ZAPAVEX-208344 format. One line per 4 residues: number of its first residue (from 1); for each residue x, y, z of N, C-alpha, C, CB. Coordinates in steps of 0.1 Angstrom, whole numbers. Glycine has a CB too. Layout:
BEGIN
NUM	X Y Z X Y Z X Y Z X Y Z | ...
//
This chain:
BEGIN
1	1060 490 1060 1070 479 1060 1078 479 1073 1080 481 1048 | 1081 467 1077 1089 466 1090 1098 454 1090 1079 464 1102 | 1107 453 1100 1116 442 1100 1110 430 1108 1129 447 1107 | 1118 419 1108 1113 407 1115 1110 410 1130 1124 396 1114
5	1118 419 1136 1116 421 1151 1102 427 1154 1127 430 1156 | 1095 433 1144 1082 439 1147 1071 429 1144 1081 451 1138 | 1074 417 1140 1063 407 1137 1059 400 1149 1068 398 1125 | 1046 399 1151 1041 391 1163 1039 377 1158 1027 397 1168
9	1045 367 1165 1044 353 1162 1052 349 1150 1029 350 1159 | 1049 337 1144 1056 332 1132 1071 330 1134 1053 341 1120 | 1075 327 1146 1089 326 1150 1096 315 1141 1090 323 1164 | 1090 304 1139 1096 293 1131 1099 298 1117 1088 280 1131
13	1090 305 1111 1092 309 1097 1103 320 1097 1079 315 1091 | 1103 329 1107 1113 339 1107 1127 333 1108 1111 349 1119 | 1128 323 1117 1141 316 1119 1145 309 1106 1140 305 1131 | 1136 302 1099 1139 296 1087 1145 306 1077 1126 289 1081
17	1138 317 1075 1142 327 1065 1156 333 1069 1132 338 1064 | 1158 336 1082 1170 342 1087 1182 332 1086 1169 347 1101 | 1179 319 1088 1189 308 1086 1193 307 1071 1184 295 1091 | 1183 309 1063 1186 308 1048 1196 319 1044 1173 309 1040
21	1193 331 1050 1202 343 1047 1216 340 1052 1196 356 1053 | 1217 336 1065 1230 335 1072 1238 324 1066 1228 333 1087 | 1232 313 1061 1239 302 1056 1241 303 1040 1232 289 1059 | 1236 314 1035 1236 316 1020 1229 305 1012 1251 318 1016
25	1218 301 1018 1210 290 1011 1196 295 1008 1210 277 1019 | 1195 307 1002 1182 313 999 1176 306 987 1183 328 997 | 1164 301 988 1158 294 977 1153 304 966 1146 286 982 | 1151 299 954 1146 308 943 1131 310 944 1149 301 930
29	1124 302 952 1109 303 952 1104 298 966 1103 295 941 | 1095 307 971 1089 304 984 1074 306 982 1094 313 995 | 1066 298 990 1052 300 991 1049 303 1005 1043 287 986 | 1043 315 1008 1038 318 1021 1023 316 1021 1042 333 1025
33	1019 306 1029 1005 301 1028 998 304 1042 1004 286 1024 | 987 312 1041 980 315 1054 968 323 1051 989 321 1064 | 959 324 1061 946 332 1059 949 346 1056 937 331 1071 | 939 353 1051 940 368 1049 944 375 1062 927 374 1044
37	952 385 1061 957 393 1072 965 386 1082 945 400 1079 | 971 374 1079 978 366 1089 993 370 1090 977 352 1085 | 997 379 1081 1011 384 1082 1020 380 1070 1017 379 1095 | 1014 375 1060 1022 370 1048 1030 382 1042 1013 364 1037
41	1024 393 1040 1031 404 1033 1041 410 1042 1020 415 1029 | 1038 410 1055 1048 415 1065 1061 407 1065 1042 416 1079 | 1059 394 1064 1070 384 1064 1078 386 1051 1065 370 1065 | 1070 387 1040 1077 388 1026 1085 401 1026 1066 388 1015
45	1079 412 1030 1086 425 1030 1099 425 1039 1077 436 1035 | 1097 419 1051 1109 418 1060 1120 410 1054 1104 412 1074 | 1116 399 1048 1126 390 1041 1133 397 1030 1120 377 1036 | 1125 404 1021 1130 411 1010 1140 422 1014 1119 417 1001
49	1136 430 1025 1144 440 1029 1158 435 1035 1137 449 1040 | 1157 424 1043 1169 418 1048 1178 413 1037 1165 407 1058 | 1173 407 1027 1181 402 1016 1188 413 1009 1172 394 1006 | 1182 425 1008 1188 436 1000 1196 446 1009 1177 443 993
53	1195 444 1022 1201 454 1031 1216 454 1029 1198 450 1046 | 1222 466 1028 1236 468 1025 1245 463 1037 1239 483 1022 | 1240 461 1048 1248 456 1060 1249 440 1060 1242 461 1073 | 1241 434 1051 1242 419 1049 1240 411 1061 1255 416 1042
57	1231 416 1070 1227 408 1082 1215 400 1079 1226 417 1094 | 1209 394 1090 1197 386 1089 1185 395 1092 1197 374 1098 | 1187 407 1095 1176 417 1098 1179 430 1090 1174 419 1113 | 1169 436 1084 1171 449 1077 1175 459 1087 1157 453 1070
61	1185 468 1084 1190 478 1093 1181 490 1094 1204 482 1089 | 1173 492 1084 1163 504 1083 1171 517 1080 1155 505 1096 | 1184 517 1079 1191 529 1078 1198 531 1064 1201 530 1089 | 1202 520 1058 1210 521 1046 1201 525 1034 1216 507 1042
65	1207 528 1023 1200 534 1011 1189 524 1007 1210 537 1000 | 1193 511 1006 1183 501 1001 1171 500 1011 1190 487 1000 | 1174 500 1024 1163 499 1034 1154 511 1033 1168 497 1048 | 1160 523 1032 1152 535 1031 1143 535 1018 1161 548 1031
69	1149 530 1007 1141 529 994 1130 519 996 1150 524 983 | 1132 508 1003 1122 498 1005 1111 503 1014 1128 485 1011 | 1115 511 1024 1105 517 1033 1096 527 1026 1112 523 1045 | 1101 533 1016 1093 543 1009 1086 536 996 1101 555 1004
73	1088 523 995 1082 516 984 1089 518 970 1068 520 982 | 1102 522 971 1109 526 958 1122 517 956 1112 540 958 | 1123 506 962 1134 497 960 1133 491 946 1136 487 971 | 1141 494 936 1139 489 923 1140 474 921 1148 496 913
77	1147 468 930 1149 453 929 1139 445 938 1163 450 932 | 1129 452 944 1118 445 951 1106 448 943 1117 449 966 | 1101 439 936 1090 441 926 1077 434 930 1095 436 912 | 1067 442 930 1053 437 934 1045 435 921 1046 447 944
81	1040 423 919 1032 421 907 1018 428 909 1030 406 905 | 1014 435 899 1000 441 899 992 434 888 1001 457 896 | 979 432 891 971 426 881 958 435 879 967 412 885 | 955 437 866 944 445 863 930 440 867 943 448 847
85	928 427 864 915 421 868 916 416 882 912 408 859 | 906 421 891 906 418 905 906 402 907 894 424 912 | 899 395 899 896 381 902 907 372 897 883 376 895 | 916 376 887 926 367 882 939 374 880 921 361 869
89	950 366 881 963 370 876 965 362 863 975 366 887 | 966 370 852 966 363 839 980 359 835 960 373 828 | 981 351 824 994 347 818 1002 360 814 992 337 807 | 994 370 809 1000 382 804 1007 389 816 990 391 798
93	1000 390 827 1006 396 839 1020 390 843 996 395 852 | 1020 376 843 1032 369 846 1043 371 836 1029 354 847 | 1039 371 823 1049 372 812 1056 386 813 1043 370 799 | 1047 397 814 1052 410 813 1060 415 825 1041 420 810
97	1054 411 837 1060 416 849 1071 407 856 1049 418 859 | 1071 394 852 1081 385 858 1090 380 847 1074 373 865 | 1084 371 838 1093 364 828 1101 373 820 1084 355 820 | 1095 384 814 1103 393 805 1112 402 813 1093 401 797
101	1110 403 826 1118 413 834 1130 406 841 1109 420 844 | 1128 393 844 1138 386 853 1152 385 847 1132 372 856 | 1153 385 833 1166 384 827 1174 396 829 1164 381 812 | 1168 407 832 1175 420 834 1181 419 848 1166 433 833
105	1194 421 849 1201 419 862 1196 430 872 1216 420 861 | 1198 427 885 1194 437 895 1201 451 893 1197 432 910 | 1194 462 896 1200 475 894 1212 477 904 1190 486 897 | 1210 475 917 1220 478 926 1220 469 938 1219 492 931
109	1213 457 937 1212 448 949 1217 434 946 1197 448 953 | 1219 426 956 1223 412 954 1212 404 947 1227 406 967 | 1200 407 950 1189 399 945 1179 407 937 1181 392 956 | 1171 400 929 1159 406 923 1147 398 928 1159 406 907
113	1139 405 936 1128 398 944 1114 402 938 1129 401 959 | 1107 391 935 1093 393 930 1083 389 940 1091 385 916 | 1074 397 944 1064 394 954 1050 394 947 1064 404 966 | 1045 382 947 1032 380 940 1021 377 951 1032 368 930
117	1013 388 954 1003 386 964 990 380 958 999 400 971 | 982 374 966 970 367 961 973 357 950 959 378 956 | 984 350 951 989 342 941 979 330 937 1002 336 944 | 970 327 946 960 317 942 951 322 930 951 314 954
121	952 335 927 944 340 916 950 337 902 941 355 918 | 962 331 902 969 328 889 961 318 882 983 323 892 | 958 321 869 952 311 861 961 299 858 947 317 847 | 956 288 853 965 277 850 976 280 840 957 264 845
125	972 288 830 982 293 820 993 302 827 975 301 809 | 988 310 836 998 319 843 1007 311 851 990 329 852 | 1002 300 858 1011 291 866 1021 284 857 1002 281 874 | 1016 280 846 1025 273 837 1036 282 832 1018 267 825
129	1033 294 829 1043 304 825 1053 307 836 1036 318 821 | 1048 308 848 1057 310 860 1066 298 862 1049 314 872 | 1060 287 860 1068 274 862 1081 274 854 1059 262 858 | 1080 279 842 1093 279 834 1104 287 840 1090 284 819
133	1099 298 846 1109 307 853 1114 301 866 1103 321 856 | 1105 295 873 1109 288 886 1119 277 883 1097 283 894 | 1117 270 872 1125 258 869 1140 262 865 1119 250 857 | 1141 274 858 1154 278 854 1156 293 857 1157 275 839
137	1156 297 870 1158 311 873 1172 315 873 1152 314 887 | 1175 328 870 1188 333 872 1192 332 887 1189 348 867 | 1205 332 890 1210 330 903 1205 341 913 1225 330 903 | 1202 353 908 1199 364 917 1184 365 920 1204 377 911
141	1176 356 914 1161 357 914 1155 350 927 1154 352 902 | 1146 357 933 1138 351 944 1123 355 942 1143 357 958 | 1115 345 941 1100 347 939 1093 343 951 1095 338 926 | 1084 352 956 1076 349 968 1062 349 964 1079 360 979
145	1055 337 966 1041 336 963 1033 337 976 1038 323 955 | 1025 346 977 1017 348 989 1003 343 986 1017 363 994 | 997 334 994 984 328 991 976 324 1003 986 316 982 | 963 324 1001 954 319 1012 951 305 1009 941 328 1012
149	956 299 998 952 286 994 963 279 985 938 285 987 | 973 273 991 983 267 983 978 255 975 995 263 992 | 967 250 979 961 238 971 957 242 957 949 233 979 | 956 255 955 952 260 941 964 259 931 946 274 942
153	976 257 936 988 256 927 989 243 921 1000 260 935 | 995 243 909 999 230 902 1009 223 911 1004 233 888 | 1008 209 911 1018 201 918 1032 204 914 1015 186 916 | 1034 207 902 1048 210 897 1053 223 903 1048 212 881
157	1044 233 906 1049 245 913 1052 242 927 1038 257 911 | 1043 235 934 1044 231 948 1058 224 950 1033 223 953 | 1061 215 941 1073 207 943 1086 215 941 1073 195 933 | 1085 227 935 1097 235 932 1098 247 942 1097 240 918
161	1089 248 951 1090 259 961 1091 254 975 1077 268 960 | 1097 262 983 1097 259 998 1084 265 1003 1109 266 1005 | 1076 256 1009 1062 260 1014 1063 263 1029 1052 249 1011 | 1059 276 1033 1059 280 1047 1045 283 1051 1068 293 1049
165	1039 274 1059 1025 276 1064 1025 284 1076 1019 262 1066 | 1017 295 1076 1016 304 1087 1007 298 1097 1011 318 1083 | 1011 297 1110 1003 291 1120 996 302 1128 1012 282 1130 | 986 298 1136 979 308 1145 989 313 1155 967 301 1152
169	987 326 1158 996 333 1168 989 331 1182 998 348 1165 | 996 327 1192 990 325 1205 982 337 1210 1000 321 1216 | 970 334 1216 961 345 1221 968 355 1230 949 339 1228 | 976 350 1239 983 359 1249 992 369 1242 991 351 1259
173	999 365 1231 1007 374 1224 999 385 1217 1016 366 1213 | 988 381 1211 979 390 1204 974 400 1214 968 383 1196 | 969 395 1225 962 404 1236 972 414 1241 957 395 1247 | 984 409 1245 995 419 1250 998 429 1240 1007 411 1254
177	1000 425 1227 1003 434 1216 992 445 1214 1005 426 1203 | 979 441 1215 968 451 1213 968 461 1224 955 443 1212 | 970 456 1237 969 465 1248 981 475 1248 969 457 1262 | 992 470 1244 1004 478 1244 1004 488 1232 1017 469 1243
181	1001 483 1220 1002 491 1208 990 500 1206 1003 482 1196 | 978 495 1209 966 503 1206 959 509 1219 956 494 1199 | 965 507 1230 961 513 1243 946 511 1245 963 528 1243 | 941 498 1242 927 495 1244 925 488 1257 921 487 1232
185	913 490 1263 910 483 1276 910 468 1274 896 487 1281 | 913 461 1286 914 446 1286 902 440 1279 915 441 1301 | 890 445 1283 877 439 1278 877 439 1262 865 446 1283 | 881 450 1256 881 451 1242 892 442 1236 883 465 1237
189	903 441 1243 914 433 1238 910 418 1238 927 435 1247 | 902 414 1248 897 400 1249 889 397 1238 890 398 1262 | 879 406 1234 870 403 1223 878 403 1210 859 414 1222 | 887 413 1208 894 413 1195 903 400 1194 903 426 1195
193	909 396 1205 917 384 1205 909 371 1201 924 382 1218 | 898 370 1208 889 358 1206 884 359 1191 877 358 1215 | 880 370 1187 875 372 1173 886 369 1163 871 387 1171 | 898 372 1166 909 370 1156 913 356 1153 922 378 1161
197	910 347 1163 914 333 1162 928 330 1157 904 326 1152 | 937 337 1163 951 335 1160 956 344 1148 954 321 1157 | 948 353 1143 952 361 1131 954 375 1136 941 360 1120 | 967 380 1136 970 393 1142 963 404 1134 985 395 1142
201	963 402 1120 957 413 1112 942 415 1115 959 409 1097 | 935 404 1117 921 405 1121 919 412 1134 914 391 1121 | 928 409 1144 927 415 1157 930 430 1156 938 409 1167 | 940 434 1148 943 448 1146 931 455 1139 956 450 1137
205	925 449 1129 914 455 1122 902 458 1131 909 445 1111 | 899 449 1140 888 451 1149 892 461 1160 884 438 1156 | 904 460 1165 909 469 1176 909 484 1171 923 466 1180 | 912 486 1158 913 500 1153 900 504 1145 925 501 1143
209	890 495 1146 878 499 1139 869 509 1146 869 486 1136 | 866 520 1140 857 530 1146 843 524 1148 856 543 1137 | 840 514 1140 826 508 1141 825 497 1152 822 503 1128 | 836 494 1159 837 483 1168 824 481 1176 849 484 1177
213	821 491 1184 810 490 1194 797 488 1186 809 502 1203 | 795 495 1175 783 494 1167 781 480 1162 783 504 1155 | 792 474 1157 791 461 1151 788 451 1163 805 457 1145 | 795 452 1174 793 443 1185 778 444 1190 803 446 1197
217	774 457 1192 760 459 1197 750 454 1187 758 474 1200 | 752 456 1174 743 451 1164 741 436 1164 747 456 1150 | 753 429 1165 753 415 1165 746 409 1178 767 409 1165 | 749 415 1189 743 411 1202 728 414 1203 750 417 1214
221	724 426 1198 710 430 1197 702 419 1190 709 444 1191 | 708 415 1178 701 405 1170 700 392 1177 709 403 1157 | 710 388 1184 710 375 1191 700 375 1203 724 372 1196 | 699 386 1210 691 387 1221 676 388 1218 694 399 1230
225	673 392 1205 659 394 1202 654 384 1191 656 408 1198 | 663 375 1187 660 367 1175 648 359 1177 672 358 1173 | 645 354 1189 633 346 1192 620 353 1190 634 340 1206 | 621 367 1193 608 375 1193 606 382 1180 609 385 1204
229	615 381 1171 614 389 1158 609 380 1147 627 395 1154 | 601 386 1138 597 379 1126 609 378 1117 585 386 1119 | 609 368 1107 620 366 1098 623 378 1090 617 354 1089 | 613 385 1085 615 397 1077 622 408 1085 602 403 1071
233	619 409 1098 626 419 1106 640 416 1108 619 420 1120 | 643 403 1110 657 398 1112 665 401 1099 657 383 1115 | 659 398 1088 665 401 1075 669 415 1073 657 396 1063 | 660 424 1077 662 439 1076 674 442 1085 650 447 1081
237	675 436 1097 686 439 1106 699 435 1100 684 432 1120 | 699 423 1094 711 417 1088 716 426 1076 709 403 1083 | 707 431 1068 710 439 1056 718 452 1061 698 444 1048 | 715 456 1073 723 468 1078 737 466 1080 716 473 1091
241	741 453 1081 755 449 1084 764 455 1073 757 434 1085 | 759 455 1060 767 460 1049 771 475 1051 759 459 1036 | 765 482 1060 770 496 1063 783 496 1070 759 503 1071 | 787 485 1076 799 484 1084 811 481 1075 798 475 1096
245	823 485 1079 835 482 1071 839 468 1072 846 491 1076 | 835 461 1084 839 447 1085 830 439 1076 838 443 1100 | 834 427 1072 827 419 1064 817 410 1072 836 409 1055 | 807 404 1065 797 396 1071 804 384 1079 787 391 1061
249	815 379 1074 822 368 1080 826 372 1095 834 364 1072 | 830 385 1096 835 390 1109 823 391 1118 842 404 1107 | 812 395 1113 799 396 1121 796 382 1126 788 402 1112 | 797 372 1117 794 358 1121 804 354 1133 796 349 1109
253	817 358 1132 826 355 1142 823 360 1155 840 360 1138 | 817 373 1156 813 378 1168 801 370 1174 809 393 1166 | 792 366 1165 781 358 1170 786 345 1175 771 356 1158 | 796 339 1168 801 326 1172 808 327 1186 811 321 1162
257	815 338 1189 821 340 1202 811 340 1213 830 353 1202 | 800 347 1210 789 349 1220 783 335 1223 778 358 1214 | 780 327 1212 775 314 1215 784 304 1222 770 307 1201 | 797 306 1219 807 298 1227 807 302 1242 821 301 1221
261	805 315 1244 803 320 1258 791 313 1265 802 335 1259 | 780 312 1257 768 306 1262 771 291 1265 756 307 1252 | 777 284 1256 781 270 1258 790 268 1270 788 264 1245 | 800 277 1271 809 276 1282 802 279 1296 821 287 1281
265	794 289 1296 787 291 1309 777 280 1312 778 305 1307 | 771 274 1302 762 263 1305 769 251 1311 754 259 1292 | 781 249 1306 789 238 1310 796 240 1324 800 234 1300 | 800 253 1327 809 255 1339 803 265 1349 822 261 1334
269	793 273 1345 787 284 1353 798 293 1358 780 277 1366 | 809 294 1350 820 303 1354 820 316 1346 834 296 1352 | 817 327 1352 816 340 1346 829 345 1342 808 350 1355 | 840 342 1349 853 348 1347 859 344 1334 862 344 1358
273	856 332 1328 862 328 1316 854 333 1304 864 313 1316 | 843 341 1306 836 346 1294 843 357 1287 822 351 1299 | 841 358 1274 847 369 1266 837 381 1268 848 365 1251 | 825 379 1266 815 390 1267 810 391 1282 803 388 1258
277	819 395 1291 816 395 1305 804 405 1308 828 399 1313 | 803 416 1301 793 425 1304 779 421 1298 796 439 1299 | 779 410 1292 766 405 1286 761 393 1294 768 401 1271 | 767 392 1307 765 379 1315 750 376 1317 772 381 1328
281	742 387 1319 727 384 1322 721 377 1310 720 398 1324 | 724 382 1297 718 376 1285 724 362 1283 720 385 1273 | 737 361 1286 743 348 1284 737 337 1293 759 349 1286 | 735 341 1306 729 332 1315 715 328 1310 728 338 1329
285	707 338 1306 693 336 1301 693 326 1290 687 349 1297 | 702 329 1280 703 320 1268 707 306 1272 713 326 1257 | 717 305 1281 722 292 1285 711 283 1292 734 293 1295 | 702 290 1300 692 283 1307 681 278 1297 686 292 1318
289	679 285 1286 668 282 1277 673 272 1266 663 295 1270 | 686 271 1264 691 263 1253 697 249 1257 701 270 1244 | 696 239 1249 702 227 1252 717 227 1246 694 214 1245 | 725 218 1251 739 217 1246 738 215 1231 747 206 1253
293	730 206 1227 729 202 1212 725 214 1204 719 190 1210 | 715 222 1210 710 234 1202 720 244 1200 698 240 1210 | 728 247 1211 739 257 1210 750 252 1200 746 260 1223 | 754 239 1201 764 234 1192 759 234 1177 768 220 1196
297	746 232 1176 740 232 1162 741 246 1156 725 227 1163 | 738 256 1165 739 270 1160 753 274 1156 734 280 1171 | 763 270 1164 777 273 1161 781 266 1148 786 267 1173 | 777 254 1146 779 247 1133 772 254 1121 775 232 1133
301	760 259 1124 752 266 1113 759 279 1109 738 269 1118 | 765 286 1119 773 298 1116 785 295 1108 777 305 1130 | 792 284 1111 804 280 1103 800 277 1089 811 269 1110 | 788 269 1088 784 265 1075 779 277 1066 772 255 1076
305	773 287 1073 769 300 1066 781 307 1061 761 309 1076 | 792 308 1068 804 314 1064 809 307 1051 815 314 1075 | 810 294 1052 815 286 1040 806 288 1028 816 271 1044 | 793 288 1030 784 290 1019 786 304 1012 769 289 1023
309	787 314 1021 789 328 1015 803 329 1008 789 338 1026 | 813 322 1013 826 322 1006 825 315 993 837 315 1015 | 815 305 992 813 298 979 803 305 970 809 284 982 | 800 318 974 791 326 966 777 321 965 796 328 952
313	772 314 975 758 311 976 750 324 979 755 299 987 | 738 325 974 730 337 976 729 341 990 716 334 970 | 732 354 992 733 360 1006 719 358 1013 736 375 1005 | 708 362 1007 695 362 1013 691 347 1017 684 367 1003
317	694 338 1009 691 324 1011 699 319 1023 694 315 999 | 712 322 1024 721 317 1034 716 323 1048 736 322 1032 | 713 336 1048 709 343 1060 695 338 1065 708 358 1058 | 686 335 1056 673 330 1059 675 316 1066 664 329 1047
321	683 308 1061 685 294 1067 692 296 1080 694 286 1058 | 702 305 1082 709 306 1094 699 312 1105 720 316 1092 | 692 322 1102 683 328 1112 672 319 1116 677 342 1106 | 667 311 1107 657 301 1110 662 291 1120 651 294 1097
325	675 287 1117 681 277 1126 683 283 1140 695 273 1121 | 687 296 1141 689 302 1154 676 303 1161 695 316 1152 | 665 307 1154 652 309 1160 647 295 1165 642 314 1149 | 649 285 1158 644 272 1162 652 265 1173 643 263 1150
329	664 270 1176 672 264 1186 674 273 1198 686 260 1181
//
């Protein structure tokens, strides 16, 4: 857990939340909407700590009893909803952990704060149960819904919450943060930043991954030999990806960055703006052999493959289509 000052980016959201605290206009319900690892929990924790801080400022002091409790995960008036089933938050989860608990006044704090992570997993019945609480909450209640997809909420919930959409963090901010905090070389910071696409959590994940070089080399090895390999050999290579801690989507992102480099080099012949600078020989070779349309087609195919896998389409089928597309272009 950390305070607002330790968050990279999201300045508008931080200002909004701090203004709400200083003007005493804290809403009863907020939706923090953004991709996985984009900083929703960090913002929610920082807001909760600041609201409960005994110094009553717009930033948690980290020193008072409440802040120390929060830092150790034991602040009794900052409540995290837990759900038994990984795929859903049930009506029972909402009733027992929010609705039946919210009438009890805070133990020792000005607010009682409920943080519901992965809130898009609430069933319709769970949302309806929560709606009753959001419509008539006690004065001390604050409910924070953290989600990757606010479109999954009922219109009645959306209309009663303040929606804060997390925007991409500028690349320069992420790059500087990685070099400073993780002491990684410029080259690795460039790849992690490009890979993250504005998502600090993703950048940190890659920067601190012990498998980083293996993942990168595996993806690039596949790309450099895709034309010469039989489909069954390619499929065997792809199955090995599951050995890595990063997900297949992340593997696709590395491939996408490489193809963007190929496209960039083909258009500009400028080596300095490449992310994979040490792969320049292979990038030049690929650029000379591929048409603009072919490279763009592959980038679109990678994006489509990501969306298909997210929609639970069969892995083998998705990969076969993707690899065939890459081979043919």
